[in-house]
C-alpha angles and dihedrals in degrees: 000000000000114000131196093194121114125185106263095231094053125088089248087057091050090051089054091048091052091051090053090055092048099041119037087181104077096185094109121170107256136180130193121225108234099194134025114276113218122203109262095033117125097202137054128196117221129202096224127006111222122211098253097054119097142101108341095027122130123221121199131190120155109298092354118093115170136184116217115225100173142003131213105198092188095063097024088237127143128197110226143189114213128215099055112159090004094304121157127238097246134154115275111200122221110267093036113140113227127193119235116222095339119190086237126016119235089249093054091052091044094054093048092046092048090052092046093050094050092047092060089082093054117116090249092060103026103199122141144157131251130233122185120206128189126217113193125207134036113303121190115189086336128165114228111195121219110263110016102152132052090246095051123107122260109262092234090059096053113104096180143325103272098189145342121214130186135199109210095198145351113298093012125123125260112257127195115242132192100192097102139094131211138199126195094187108146091227096052117008113181149146117225114201118199095197132098106218141138092255142352131217117205118196117201128196103221132194121250106249124221114259116239104190141029089249095055114121106227092203089058087052091059104270109135112245090235090059100054091109094057102077093053090051092051094047094045090053091052095047095045090060089066094055093076091056089050092053092048094051111115094227097047117111110267116263107242093203118102119250092237089056097043115016120216092254094046095116092051089053090053090048090052091049092050090048091051092050090047093052091046091052092048090052091047093050092046090053090048091053091051092051091046096059098080092052118111109239127218099203143276129059112329 
C-alpha cells in the first residue's frame, strides 16, 4: 500500500509540515509511479494520468525534480528531463507519490529546511542540543578526552560543557560540581575533573548539524525534540514573503478574490505573523534550555 506519511522528526516530515503551513488546501495534484524509474531513463510509467499533467509539467519527489516533455496517454508514460530546479537524477521506486506542478519542489523545501536547522546553533539564535556522557571510576585531577566513548559527541560539535555532575558513592544522588576545567582546542579537546567520586556525568551543549538526506532524523542531529516545529515556521515565513511579489507581477494570472476579502498586502501580513510565531518559539525554546541546565540528568541524549 502506498503511504504519504513521513515520520515527523525526519526531514521528509519537516517538508510535509512546511507544506501545511504554506498551503491550507491539502488537495495537491499527485501521481503514483507505476514502475521503478532508474537513473538515466528518459521515460517514466505512471499508474494514473491526471488531467493537469502534460508537456511542461513538473514532477517532484524528494531529490528528484523532473520536467515533462511529452505524454503518451495510451501507455500512461511520460518523457522527462531530470535536474529541474537543481534536482538529482535518482531512482524513484514504484509506488512513490510525486507532486504535479507544486508551488515548491521537495528539494527546494529540503534545502531551505536544512539551512534553517543548521542556523539554529548560530550565535544570533543560540539553540543547541544536549548529550550526556558517563565516566566510570574514581578520577582525581584526571583528563577526560572528548570524545572517549562510542556514544560521546564529536569534539567538533561540542559548543561548551554545560554541566558536570558527580556521584560520590553507590546509591548516592548525582550532585552538580564546578571544580573542573575544559578545553575545546581541536588538537586536544578535554574535560578535567578535580573531584574524586565513584562516577562523573559530563553534559555537553552540542551544535545542531545540517541534515543531508530526507531520511535524516533531526533530533539525532542535535535538534531538541521540543523544537522540531521551529524550522518549518522559519522556512514558511521566508517563502511567504515572495508570494506578494508573485501576485504583483504583471503577467501573473489575475487574482479573482476581491480586495476587501484579501487585501493586496495579505501575503506579507501572513509572512509577518509566521515570522512572529517563529521568533516566539525560538525565545521559548531558548528559555527552556536555560531552565534545563540545572536539572540532574540520568543519561543518554536529552
